[in-house]
C-alpha positions in Angstrom: 0.0 0.0 0.0 1.3 3.5 -0.9 1.7 6.2 1.7 -1.3 8.2 0.6 -3.6 5.2 1.0 -2.1 4.5 4.4 -2.9 8.1 5.5 -6.4 8.0 4.2 -7.2 4.7 5.9 -5.7 6.1 9.1 -8.0 9.1 8.7 -11.0 6.9 8.4 -9.9 4.8 11.4 -9.3 7.9 13.5 -12.7 9.3 12.6 -14.6 6.1 13.5 -12.5 4.8 16.3 -10.8 7.9 17.8 -11.9 7.3 21.4 -10.6 3.7 21.3 -7.4 4.6 19.6 -6.5 7.3 22.1 -7.4 5.2 25.2 -6.5 1.7 24.3 -3.6 0.9 26.6 -2.0 -1.6 24.2 -1.9 1.0 21.3 -0.6 3.7 23.6 2.3 1.5 24.7 3.0 0.6 21.1 3.2 4.3 20.2 5.9 4.7 23.0 7.9 2.0 21.2 9.7 -1.2 22.4 12.9 -3.0 21.7 12.3 -6.4 20.2 14.4 -9.0 18.4 13.9 -9.3 14.7 14.5 -12.9 13.6 15.3 -13.7 9.9 17.1 -17.0 10.2 18.4 -19.3 12.9 21.6 -17.2 12.9 20.3 -13.7 12.1 18.6 -12.3 15.2 19.1 -8.6 15.9 17.5 -6.1 18.3 15.5 -3.4 16.8 13.3 -0.6 18.2 9.7 -0.9 16.9 7.1 1.9 17.2 3.5 2.4 16.1 3.2 5.8 14.6 0.5 8.3 15.8 -1.5 7.7 12.6 -2.3 4.2 14.0 -1.6 2.8 10.5 2.1 2.3 10.2 4.9 0.7 12.2 8.5 2.1 12.0 11.7 0.6 13.3 15.2 1.8 14.1 18.4 0.2 15.4 17.9 1.9 18.7 15.3 4.2 20.4 16.9 7.4 19.3 18.1 6.1 16.0 17.0 7.0 12.5 13.6 5.3 12.0 12.2 4.0 8.7 8.9 2.5 7.9 8.6 -1.3 8.4 5.0 -2.0 7.3 1.5 -0.7 7.0 -1.4 -2.2 9.0 -3.3 -2.6 5.7 -0.5 -4.9 4.5 -1.0 -7.3 7.4 -3.1 -10.4 6.9 -3.0 -11.8 10.5 -0.9 -12.2 13.6 0.4 -15.7 14.7 1.6 -16.9 18.1 5.2 -18.0 18.5 4.1 -21.6 18.7 2.8 -21.4 15.1 6.0 -20.0 13.7 8.2 -22.6 11.9 11.3 -20.4 12.5 10.7 -19.6 16.2 10.0 -23.2 17.0 13.6 -24.0 15.8 14.9 -21.4 18.4 12.8 -22.6 21.4 16.0 -23.2 23.4 17.0 -19.6 22.9 13.7 -17.8 23.2 10.4 -18.9 24.9 7.8 -19.3 22.3 5.4 -17.3 24.4 7.6 -14.2 23.8 7.5 -14.5 20.1 4.9 -13.8 17.4 4.7 -13.6 13.6 3.3 -10.9 11.4 1.9 -12.4 8.2 1.5 -10.1 5.2 -0.8 -10.3 2.2 0.7 -11.6 -1.0 4.2 -13.1 -1.2 5.9 -10.8 1.2 8.0 -12.8 3.7 6.7 -13.1 7.3 8.2 -11.0 10.1 9.2 -12.9 13.2 9.7 -10.9 16.3 10.6 -11.8 19.9 9.7 -9.4 22.7 11.5 -9.1 26.0 8.6 -10.5 27.9 5.4 -12.4 27.5 3.5 -9.3 28.5 5.2 -7.1 25.8 4.5 -9.8 23.2 0.8 -9.9 24.2 0.6 -6.1 24.0 1.8 -6.1 20.4 -0.3 -9.1 19.3 -3.5 -7.6 20.8 -2.8 -4.1 19.4 -1.9 -5.2 15.9 -4.9 -7.6 15.7 -7.1 -4.7 16.8 -5.9 -2.5 14.0 -6.0 -5.3 11.4 -9.6 -5.9 12.4 -10.5 -2.2 12.1 -9.0 -2.0 8.6 -10.8 -5.2 7.6 -14.1 -3.8 8.8 -13.9 -0.8 6.5 -16.1 -1.3 3.4 -15.1 -0.3 -0.1 -17.0 3.0 0.0 -15.2 4.1 3.2 -11.9 3.3 1.6 -12.8 5.4 -1.4 -14.5 8.3 0.5 -13.3 11.6 -1.0 -13.4 13.5 2.3 -10.5 11.4 3.7 -8.5 11.8 0.6 -8.9 15.6 0.6 -7.8 15.9 4.2 -4.7 13.8 3.7 -3.7 15.4 0.5 -3.9 18.8 2.3 -1.7 17.5 5.1 0.8 16.3 2.5 0.8 19.5 0.5 1.0 21.8 3.5 4.7 21.5 3.9 5.2 24.0 6.7 2.1 22.7 8.5 0.6 26.2 8.9 -2.9 25.1 7.9 -2.7 27.0 4.6 -1.5 26.1 1.2 0.4 28.4 -1.1 0.6 28.0 -4.9 4.2 26.7 -4.6 3.0 24.1 -2.1 0.1 23.2 -4.5 2.6 22.7 -7.4 4.6 20.3 -5.2 1.4 18.5 -4.3 0.6 17.9 -8.0 4.0 16.1 -8.3 3.1 14.0 -5.2 -0.2 13.2 -6.9 1.7 11.8 -9.9 0.7 14.5 -12.4 2.6 17.3 -14.2 0.2 20.1 -15.0 0.7 23.2 -17.1 1.6 25.9 -14.6 -0.8 28.4 -16.1 -3.7 26.0 -16.0 -2.8 24.9 -12.4 -2.7 28.6 -11.3 -6.1 29.3 -12.9 -7.6 26.4 -10.9 -5.8 27.7 -7.8 -7.2 31.2 -8.3 -10.8 30.0 -8.9 -10.7 28.2 -5.6 -9.0 31.1 -3.7 -12.2 33.1 -3.1 -10.6 34.9 -0.1 -7.9 36.2 -2.4 -5.3 35.6 0.3 -2.9 33.8 -2.0 -3.3 30.6 0.1 -6.0 28.0 0.3 -7.7 27.1 3.5 -10.4 24.5 4.4 -13.3 24.7 1.9 -11.1 26.5 -0.6 -8.7 23.5 -0.8 -11.7 21.2 -1.1 -12.8 23.1 -4.2 -9.3 23.0 -5.6 -9.2 19.2 -5.1 -12.6 18.7 -6.7 -11.4 20.7 -9.7 -8.3 18.5 -10.0 -10.3 15.3 -9.7 -13.2 16.3 -11.9 -14.3 13.3 -14.0 -15.3 15.0 -17.2 -15.9 11.7 -19.0 -18.4 10.6 -16.4 -20.1 14.0 -16.4 -20.6 13.6 -20.1 -22.0 10.1 -19.7 -24.4 11.4 -17.0 -25.6 14.2 -19.2 -26.3 11.8 -22.1 -29.0 10.2 -20.0 -30.2 13.1 -17.9 -32.9 15.4 -19.4 -31.9 18.3 -17.2 -28.2 17.6 -16.6 -28.7 17.7 -12.9 -30.2 14.3 -12.0 -31.2 10.9 -13.4 -34.8 10.1 -12.8 -35.7 6.5 -12.0 -36.7 5.8 -15.6 -33.6 7.5 -17.0 -31.4 5.4 -14.6 -33.3 2.2 -15.6 -32.6 3.1 -19.3 -28.9 3.5 -18.5 -28.7 0.2 -16.7 -30.6 -1.6 -19.4 -29.0 -0.1 -22.5 -25.4 0.5 -21.4 -24.9 -1.9 -18.4 -26.8 -4.7 -20.1 -28.7 -5.5 -16.9 -31.8 -6.4 -19.0 -34.9 -7.5 -17.0 -33.3 -6.7 -13.6 -32.8 -3.0 -14.4 -35.9 -1.6 -12.6 -35.1 -3.5 -9.3 -31.4 -2.7 -9.5 -32.1 1.0 -10.2 -34.1 1.3 -6.9 -31.4 -0.7 -5.0 -28.5 1.4 -6.3 -30.2 4.7 -5.6 -30.8 3.6 -2.0 -27.1 2.6 -1.8 -25.3 5.3 -3.6 -27.4 8.5 -3.6 -25.9 10.7 -0.9 -28.9 13.0 -0.6 -31.8 11.8 1.6 -34.2 13.8 -0.5 -32.9 12.2 -3.7 -33.4 8.7 -2.2 -37.0 9.6 -1.2 -37.7 10.9 -4.8 -35.8 7.9 -6.4 -33.5 10.1 -8.3 -29.7 9.9 -8.7 -27.4 13.0 -8.6 -24.0 13.3 -10.3 -22.3 12.4 -7.0 -24.5 9.4 -6.6 -23.9 8.3 -10.2 -20.1 8.5 -9.7 -20.4 6.6 -6.4 -22.3 3.8 -8.2 -19.7 3.6 -11.0 -16.8 3.5 -8.4 -18.6 0.8 -6.3 -18.4 -2.9 -6.3 -21.6 -2.8 -8.4 -19.8 -0.8 -11.0 -16.8 -3.2 -11.0 -16.0 -5.3 -14.1 -16.1 -8.6 -12.2 -19.7 -9.9 -12.1 -20.7 -10.1 -8.4 -22.9 -13.2 -9.3 -19.6 -15.1 -10.0 -18.0 -14.3 -6.7 -19.9 -16.9 -4.5 -20.0 -20.6 -5.5 -22.4 -20.4 -8.4 -21.6 -23.5 -10.4 -22.9 -27.0 -10.2 -20.6 -28.8 -7.8 -22.2 -32.3 -8.2 -20.3 -33.3 -11.4 -17.4 -35.8 -11.4 -14.0 -34.4 -10.3 -12.6 -34.7 -13.8 -15.2 -32.2 -15.1 -13.5 -29.4 -13.1 -10.3 -27.3 -13.4 -8.5 -27.7 -10.1 -6.3 -25.0 -8.7 -3.0 -26.8 -8.4 0.5 -26.1 -7.0 3.9 -27.5 -8.0 6.6 -28.1 -5.4 4.4 -26.4 -2.9 7.0 -26.6 -0.1 9.4 -24.2 -1.9 9.4 -20.5 -1.2 11.9 -19.6 -3.9 13.8 -21.4 -6.6 14.0 -25.2 -7.2 17.8 -25.5 -6.9 18.8 -24.0 -3.6 15.5 -22.4 -2.3 14.0 -22.7 1.1 11.6 -25.4 1.9 8.9 -24.4 4.4 5.5 -25.3 5.6 4.7 -21.6 4.9 4.5 -22.6 1.2 1.6 -24.9 2.0 -0.1 -22.2 4.1 0.1 -19.6 1.4 -1.0 -22.0 -1.3 -4.0 -23.2 0.7 -5.0 -19.6 1.6 -5.0 -18.8 -2.2 -7.6 -21.5 -2.7 -5.2 -24.2 -4.0 -6.8 -27.6 -4.0 -3.9 -29.8 -5.1 -0.6 -29.5 -3.2 2.6 -31.5 -3.9 4.7 -33.3 -1.4 8.1 -34.8 -2.5 9.0 -37.1 0.4 12.3 -38.9 1.0 14.0 -40.9 3.7 15.1 -38.7 6.6 17.3 -39.1 9.6 16.0 -40.8 12.8 13.3 -42.6 10.8 11.4 -39.4 10.0 10.6 -38.8 6.3 11.6 -35.4 5.0 10.2 -33.1 2.3 12.5 -31.3 -0.2 13.3 -31.1 -3.9 15.3 -34.3 -4.4 19.0 -34.2 -5.5 19.2 -30.4 -5.1 20.4 -27.9 -2.4 16.9 -27.0 -1.2 16.4 -27.2 2.5 14.6 -30.0 4.3 11.5 -30.0 6.4 9.7 -32.9 8.3 6.9 -34.7 6.5 4.9 -34.8 9.8 5.1 -31.0 10.0 3.8 -30.7 6.5 0.9 -33.0 7.2 0.1 -31.1 10.4 0.1 -27.8 8.5 -2.2 -29.3 5.8 -4.6 -30.5 8.5 -4.8 -27.0 10.0 -5.2 -25.0 6.8 -6.8 -27.4 4.3 -10.3 -26.0 4.5 -9.9 -22.5 5.7 -10.4 -21.0 2.2 -12.4 -23.7 0.6 -14.6 -26.6 1.9 -14.1 -28.6 -1.3 -11.7 -31.6 -1.4 -8.0 -31.1 -1.2 -5.7 -33.4 -3.3 -2.4 -34.4 -1.8 -0.1 -35.3 -4.6 2.4 -37.6 -3.0 5.7 -38.2 -4.7 7.0 -41.1 -2.6 10.7 -41.9 -2.7 10.9 -43.6 0.7 12.1 -47.0 1.9 9.7 -49.6 3.2 10.3 -48.6 6.8 9.7 -44.9 6.3 6.7 -45.6 4.1 5.2 -47.1 7.2 5.8 -43.8 9.0 4.2 -41.9 6.1 1.0 -44.0 6.3 1.0 -43.6 10.1 1.4 -39.8 10.0 -1.3 -39.4 7.3 -3.8 -41.5 9.2 -3.1 -40.2 12.7 -2.6 -36.5 11.9 -5.3 -36.1 9.3 -7.8 -38.4 11.1 -11.4 -38.0 9.7 -10.2 -35.5 7.1 -8.4 -38.3 5.2 -10.5 -40.2 2.7 -9.5 -43.8 3.2 -12.5 -45.6 1.8 -14.8 -45.2 -1.2 -18.1 -43.4 -1.0 -20.7 -46.2 -0.3 -23.5 -44.9 -2.5 -21.3 -44.1 -5.5 -21.1 -46.4 -8.5 -17.7 -47.0 -9.9 -18.5 -45.7 -13.4 -17.5 -42.1 -12.5 -15.5 -40.1 -10.0 -17.2 -38.5 -7.0 -18.0 -34.9 -7.1 -16.5 -32.0 -5.2 -19.8 -31.7 -3.2 -19.6 -35.4 -2.1 -16.0 -35.0 -1.0 -16.4 -31.7 1.0 -14.0 -31.6 3.9 -12.0 -34.5 2.7 -8.3 -34.9 1.8 -7.5 -37.3 -1.1 -4.1 -38.9 -1.6 -2.9 -39.1 -5.2 0.0 -41.5 -5.6 1.2 -45.0 -6.5 -1.1 -47.9 -5.7 -0.7 -51.7 -5.7 -2.4 -53.1 -8.8 -5.6 -55.0 -9.2 -6.2 -58.2 -11.2 -7.5 -56.1 -14.1 -4.2 -54.2 -14.4 -2.2 -57.4 -14.5 -4.1 -58.7 -17.5 -2.1 -56.2 -19.6 0.2 -58.4 -21.7 3.9 -58.4 -21.4 4.4 -57.0 -24.9 2.3 -53.9 -24.0 4.1 -53.5 -20.8 7.5 -53.5 -22.6 6.2 -50.9 -25.1 5.0 -48.7 -22.3 8.4 -48.8 -20.6 10.1 -47.9 -23.8 7.8 -44.9 -24.3 8.6 -43.5 -20.9 11.7 -41.6 -22.2 9.5 -39.5 -24.4 7.2 -38.4 -21.6 9.7 -36.8 -19.2 13.3 -35.6 -19.3 14.7 -37.6 -16.3 17.6 -35.2 -15.9 15.2 -32.2 -15.8 12.8 -33.7 -13.2 14.4 -36.6 -11.4 11.8 -36.9 -8.7 9.2 -38.0 -11.2 11.4 -40.9 -12.5 10.0 -43.5 -10.2 6.5 -42.1 -10.3 6.2 -42.6 -14.0 7.7 -46.0 -14.2 5.1 -48.8 -14.7 4.2 -50.5 -11.5 3.7 -54.3 -11.2 1.5 -55.1 -8.2 1.8 -58.8 -8.2 2.1 -60.8 -4.9 5.1 -63.1 -4.8 5.0 -66.1 -2.4 8.2 -68.1 -2.6 8.5 -68.9 -6.3 4.8 -68.5 -7.0 3.2 -65.3 -8.3 -0.4 -64.6 -7.1 -2.6 -61.8 -8.3 -4.8 -59.9 -5.9 -8.4 -61.1 -5.9 -11.2 -59.3 -7.7 -12.8 -58.3 -4.4 -9.9 -56.0 -3.8 -10.7 -53.5 -6.6 -9.6 -50.3 -4.9 -8.0 -51.1 -1.6 -5.7 -53.6 -3.1 -3.1 -55.2 -0.8 -4.8 -54.0 2.4 -5.9 -57.5 3.5 -3.3 -59.8 1.9 -0.2 -57.8 2.6 2.1 -58.5 5.5 5.4 -56.8 6.3 8.4 -58.7 4.8 11.1 -60.1 7.0 13.6 -58.2 4.9 13.3 -55.6 2.2 15.1 -57.3 -0.7 12.7 -60.3 -0.3 9.6 -58.2 -0.1 6.3 -59.7 -1.2 5.5 -56.5 -3.1 7.9 -55.7 -5.9 7.7 -53.4 -8.9 8.9 -54.7 -12.3 11.7 -52.1 -12.4 13.8 -53.0 -9.3 13.6 -53.6 -5.6 14.0 -50.0 -4.7 10.4 -49.1 -5.5 8.6 -51.4 -3.0 5.3 -50.0 -2.0 4.0 -50.4 1.5 0.4 -51.8 1.4 -1.0 -49.5 4.1 0.2 -46.5 2.2 -1.2 -47.9 -1.0 -4.5 -48.4 0.7 -4.8 -44.6 1.3 -4.9 -44.0 -2.4 -8.6 -44.4 -3.0 -9.7 -42.6 -6.2 -6.4 -41.0 -7.6 -3.9 -43.7 -8.6 -0.9 -42.3 -10.6 -0.2 -44.3 -13.7 2.3 -43.9 -16.5 1.2 -42.6 -19.9 1.9 -44.6 -23.0 -0.7 -43.4 -25.5 -4.3 -42.2 -25.6 -5.4 -45.6 -27.0 -3.6 -47.5 -24.3 -5.1 -45.2 -21.6 -8.6 -45.7 -23.0 -8.3 -49.5 -23.2 -6.4 -50.2 -20.0 -7.0 -47.4 -17.4 -9.8 -46.7 -15.0 -11.6 -43.5 -14.2 -9.5 -43.4 -11.0 -6.2 -43.4 -12.8 -4.2 -40.1 -13.2 -1.3 -39.5 -15.5 1.2 -36.7 -15.1 2.7 -34.8 -18.1 5.7 -32.5 -18.3 4.8 -29.2 -20.0 6.8 -30.2 -23.1 5.0 -33.5 -23.4 1.6 -32.0 -22.8 2.3 -29.2 -25.3 3.4 -31.8 -27.9 0.3 -33.9 -27.4 -2.0 -30.9 -27.7 -0.4 -29.9 -31.0 -0.3 -33.4 -32.5 -3.4 -35.0 -30.9 -5.5 -32.2 -29.5 -8.8 -33.9 -29.8 -7.6 -37.2 -28.3 -6.2 -35.2 -25.3 -9.6 -33.5 -24.9 -11.4 -36.9 -24.9 -8.8 -38.3 -22.5 -9.4 -35.5 -20.0 -13.1 -35.9 -20.3 -12.7 -39.5 -19.1 -10.1 -39.1 -16.4 -7.9 -36.6 -14.5 -4.5 -35.5 -15.6 -1.8 -33.3 -14.1 0.7 -31.0 -16.0 3.8 -29.8 -14.2 6.5 -27.3 -15.1 9.8 -28.3 -16.8 12.7 -29.3 -14.6 14.7 -26.7 -16.5 12.7 -24.0 -14.7 15.2 -23.9 -11.9 14.1 -20.3 -11.1 10.6 -21.6 -10.4 9.2 -19.6 -13.4 5.8 -20.6 -14.9 4.2 -21.5 -18.1 0.9 -20.0 -19.2 -1.7 -22.4 -17.8 -4.3 -21.4 -20.5 -2.8 -23.6 -23.2 -3.3 -26.7 -21.1 -6.8 -25.6 -19.8 -7.7 -25.4 -23.5 -7.4 -29.2 -23.8 -9.3 -29.8 -20.5 -6.3 -30.6 -18.4 -7.6 -30.3 -14.8 -4.5 -30.1 -12.5 -2.2 -27.6 -14.1 0.5 -27.2 -11.4 1.9 -23.7 -10.9 5.0 -22.4 -9.0 2.8 -20.3 -6.8 5.7 -18.6 -5.1 6.6 -16.8 -8.4 4.6 -13.7 -9.4 4.1 -12.8 -13.0 1.7 -13.0 -15.9 1.2 -16.8 -15.6 0.1 -16.5 -11.9 -2.1 -13.5 -12.8 -3.9 -15.7 -15.2 -4.2 -18.5 -12.6 -5.3 -16.2 -9.8 -7.8 -14.3 -12.0 -9.3 -17.5 -13.3 -9.8 -19.1 -9.9 -11.2 -15.9 -8.4 -14.6 -17.0 -9.5 -16.9 -19.7 -7.9 -16.2 -18.6 -4.4 -12.5 -19.0 -4.7 -13.2 -22.7 -4.1 -10.4 -23.9 -6.3 -12.8 -25.7 -8.6 -14.2 -24.3 -11.8 -16.5 -26.3 -14.1 -15.1 -27.0 -17.5 -17.1 -26.0 -20.6 -19.5 -28.7 -21.7 -17.5 -29.5 -24.8 -14.5 -30.4 -22.6 -16.6 -32.9 -20.5 -17.9 -35.0 -23.4 -15.9 -38.1 -24.1 -16.9 -38.0 -27.7 -16.2 -34.3 -28.1 -14.9 -33.1 -31.5 -13.2 -30.1 -30.0 -9.5 -29.5 -30.8 -8.0 -26.2 -29.5 -5.4 -26.2 -32.3 -7.9 -26.8 -35.1 -11.2 -25.1 -34.5 -14.3 -26.2 -36.3 -18.0 -25.3 -36.0 -20.3 -25.1 -34.0 -18.2 -22.9 -31.8 -19.9 -19.5 -32.2 -17.5 -16.6 -32.4 -18.2 -13.3 -30.6 -16.8 -9.8 -30.9 -15.4 -8.0 -27.8 -15.3 -4.2 -27.9 -13.1 -2.6 -25.2 -12.9 1.1 -24.9 -10.1 2.2 -22.5 -11.3 5.5 -21.2 -9.3 6.8 -18.3 -7.2 6.0 -15.2 -7.4 7.2 -11.7 -4.7 7.7 -9.0 -2.1 5.4 -10.5 0.9 4.7 -8.2 4.4 6.0 -8.9 6.8 3.4 -10.1 9.6 5.0 -8.1 8.3 6.4 -4.8 11.8 7.6 -3.9 11.8 10.4 -6.5 9.3 13.1 -5.8 9.5 14.5 -9.4 9.2 11.1 -11.0 5.9 10.9 -12.8 4.6 8.0 -14.9 3.7 8.0 -18.5 0.9 5.4 -18.4 -0.4 3.2 -21.2 -2.9 0.3 -21.0 -2.4 -3.1 -22.6 -5.5 -5.3 -23.1 -4.5 -8.9 -23.4 -6.8 -11.8 -24.4 -5.7 -15.4 -23.6 -7.6 -18.4 -25.0 -7.2 -20.9 -27.8 -4.3 -19.9 -30.1 -6.5 -18.1 -32.6 -8.0 -16.0 -29.8 -4.8 -15.0 -28.1 -4.2 -11.3 -28.9 -3.1 -8.0 -27.3 -3.6 -4.3 -28.1 -2.4 -1.3 -26.3 -3.2 2.4 -26.0 -0.8 5.3 -26.6 0.9 6.5 -23.5 -0.2 9.7 -21.7 2.8 11.9 -20.8 3.4 12.8 -17.2 0.0 12.0 -15.7 -0.6 9.1 -13.3 -3.3 10.9 -11.5 -6.1 11.1 -14.0 -4.8 10.1 -17.5 -7.3 9.9 -20.4 -6.9 7.6 -23.3 -10.3 7.1 -25.0 -9.2 4.4 -27.3 -11.3 1.5 -28.5 -10.1 -2.0 -29.4 -11.9 -5.0 -31.1 -11.2 -8.7 -30.6 -12.8 -11.5 -32.4 -13.2 -14.4 -30.0 -13.7 -17.9 -31.4 -14.1 -19.8 -28.1 -15.3 -17.3 -25.5 -15.9 -20.0 -22.9 -12.1 -20.4 -22.7 -11.1 -16.7 -22.9 -9.4 -14.8 -20.2 -9.1 -11.0 -20.2 -6.1 -9.2 -18.7 -5.7 -5.4 -18.3 -2.2 -4.3 -17.5 -1.0 -0.7 -16.9 2.6 0.2 -17.7 4.9 3.2 -17.5 6.2 3.9 -20.9 10.0 3.9 -21.2 11.6 4.7 -24.5 15.0 3.5 -23.5 14.0 0.2 -22.0 11.1 -2.1 -21.3 8.0 -0.5 -20.0 7.6 -0.6 -16.2 4.8 -2.5 -14.6 2.2 -0.4 -12.7 -0.8 -2.7 -12.1 -3.0 -5.3 -13.6 -6.3 -7.1 -13.3 -7.2 -10.5 -14.8 -10.6 -12.2 -15.1 -12.4 -14.9 -17.1 -14.6 -13.9 -20.0 -17.6 -15.6 -18.3 -17.2 -13.2 -15.3 -17.0 -9.9 -17.3 -19.8 -7.4 -16.7 -20.6 -5.3 -19.8 -21.0 -1.6 -19.8 -19.1 1.2 -18.2 -16.9 -0.4 -15.5 -14.1 0.4 -13.2 -11.2 -2.0 -12.9 -9.4 -2.0 -9.5 -5.7 -2.6 -10.1 -3.6 -5.2 -8.3 0.1 -5.2 -7.7 2.6 -7.6 -9.3 2.1 -9.7 -6.1 -1.7 -9.7 -6.4 -2.4 -7.3 -3.6 -4.8 -4.4 -3.9 -3.5 -1.0 -5.2 -6.6 0.8 -4.1 -7.6 3.4 -5.1 -5.8 2.9 -8.4 -8.2 2.0 -11.2 -9.0 2.3 -14.9 -12.3 3.1 -16.4 -13.5 1.1 -19.4 -16.5 0.3 -21.6 -17.1 -3.3 -22.4 -19.5 -4.7 -25.1 -19.8 -8.3 -26.2 -21.7 -8.9 -29.5 -22.3 -11.7 -31.9 -19.5 -11.9 -34.5 -19.0 -8.6 -36.4 -17.0 -7.6 -39.4 -13.8 -5.9 -38.3 -12.3 -4.4 -41.4 -11.7 -1.1 -39.6 -9.9 -2.8 -36.7 -6.4 -4.2 -36.5 -5.4 -7.0 -34.2 -1.9 -7.6 -33.0 -0.7 -11.1 -31.9 0.9 -11.6 -28.6 4.5 -12.8 -29.2 
């Protein structure tokens, strides 16, 4: 959050909670400041002086009480406060510091946590209670309070009044314009200053500055829109507002009811509400509200049918969930699971290996990444699995453990997860389809290797040999070594002396659970794979894989003839991309029958991401992302899964759920009806500076509109840049996109600062699915690179979707 936003929120908090803020003992003590130990690692632990500022919104720190202080964080950046017992890092230092004296500040987005240790339990409690109080106050503010102009006016005045004498000179006003991220012609700025200076005292005070600010922030484009529908230019009658909602906002039959509702919500005048009319201020308040947002509010709660089989849904999935940074020497932490689960992730990955003392460990095998205990990972999953979504969580288990430690794996899963763990099939469900997200609510499913059934063993030896030979084309072993054993074909035959026995037919899903007994020694185990004795699978662990058995991929024909609905194949991004290009329709049909998972290339040692859209196009359900890495790919993923209550499950289009579908994302044929998307980028509001350290640095913003979908639909177009104006830039440019498969389209708006010498700098973005776009005049609230709010930064657009039109007058530019 930028400084201005902090000050405005502080203003609102002080207005609403002033008595409490000035009398709460915890906050008063925090404003006096305290020495605490800042802990970054097991070896980096340094004393710092922390102090809550008088605004009640920011915390600063210094090396000592009288030292030079600098801002540490804003309250609005804080997600929650955790006790020392819940800190992975502080638990490692329990012999140095009592856990009761420690606490953790957890931030929104990907910002690292801040671990602090107070000098006493009492001081720790003061900060924990005080911070949580302020976080709750900020969370209780609604959108309208955050955007309220009165607060902004007050804080801009305080910022511009450099000598704090309660008056603003024209020189101070010029400096204020730079702070507002706008360079204005001096003559024009002086004319606005003079118009507001009714006292002719050469300075602005109180109401004079309010008028000056209103002149600066005047939304001419919205006034013109208002006047187009208002007969007298002063108000919108109920019928006029209904016409606007129906004709421009495409609200159709709901327009009359919505008009009454919006007037009651957004018209500031009580008399206007009684007469059912909307003033200019009320019209602006509506357009800047959540009801004037581009994201359809009907798509925010769970609105889709959640009773379809699992393979009919896209599933929000994570790759190497335990990593906080890169895949070569990055830190492994349970925090990776916490962050992924709070983002709505419904498929997490656990790479588990033999650890010291008989305890399995989780890390990226054969790399320098740090290690964490498997039992700590499972405990974290148990705690956070259903905080953001009630729908099933898939635990993708990459098992590299010995027989003994597989026993420990099974024990930890069953004991720690308890009733959350799905260990048996759903009684009433026939085995001709997978269970639905609704049937599996509150359950954790293990995806992993499983001992084979009698049907699997009937695959002839020639086919098995061909499958083994094909494995080299699926995955580059050097690029992703931890998948080597997973993708090898498994033989689940039971060996008794020199006799081989197959599991009985009655053991269809929980194979090996009854017959199996622990071997007297590992090399002579009764359960062997056909590759070597190092891949022995412990029966009790196998039994925990109920519906999601991992199997190798040979070909689509082989999968159709030999695999069950419960079988899941994993594909590297290169393999999946090749299959889409060469056998796109077969891949679509495969994904209509069963689940699949796509994971990033092992060459992405920096934990970068591919664009998930190309795999969603083929119906791939679990497209695993490196969630610790921000960027366009994660913007697409986050934007797509923002719908449907953030549940982590999004229903695939009907043509991707049909096992006889003719759809091929690479070779489109009818009956997919094309549509035309018209996007007018009108204006921007209060865009943040790219470089906050330079007062005179002002952005030259442009807007890029990007459309992601099937290859024929993937396009981008951009506006011209507006020179030296990040406060209220105006573009007024219209773009046209022809969309062949709108059901798969995703729209991204990105604002950048034009640089003629180098790449344009990122300012903010917003991404959402086509199916969640509201038509009409809409504001788009921008997000940071990290996915956190840049409120009040926004852009104002007009959106119109039509049946396919001729576009001779428009030019499309392909995304490289």
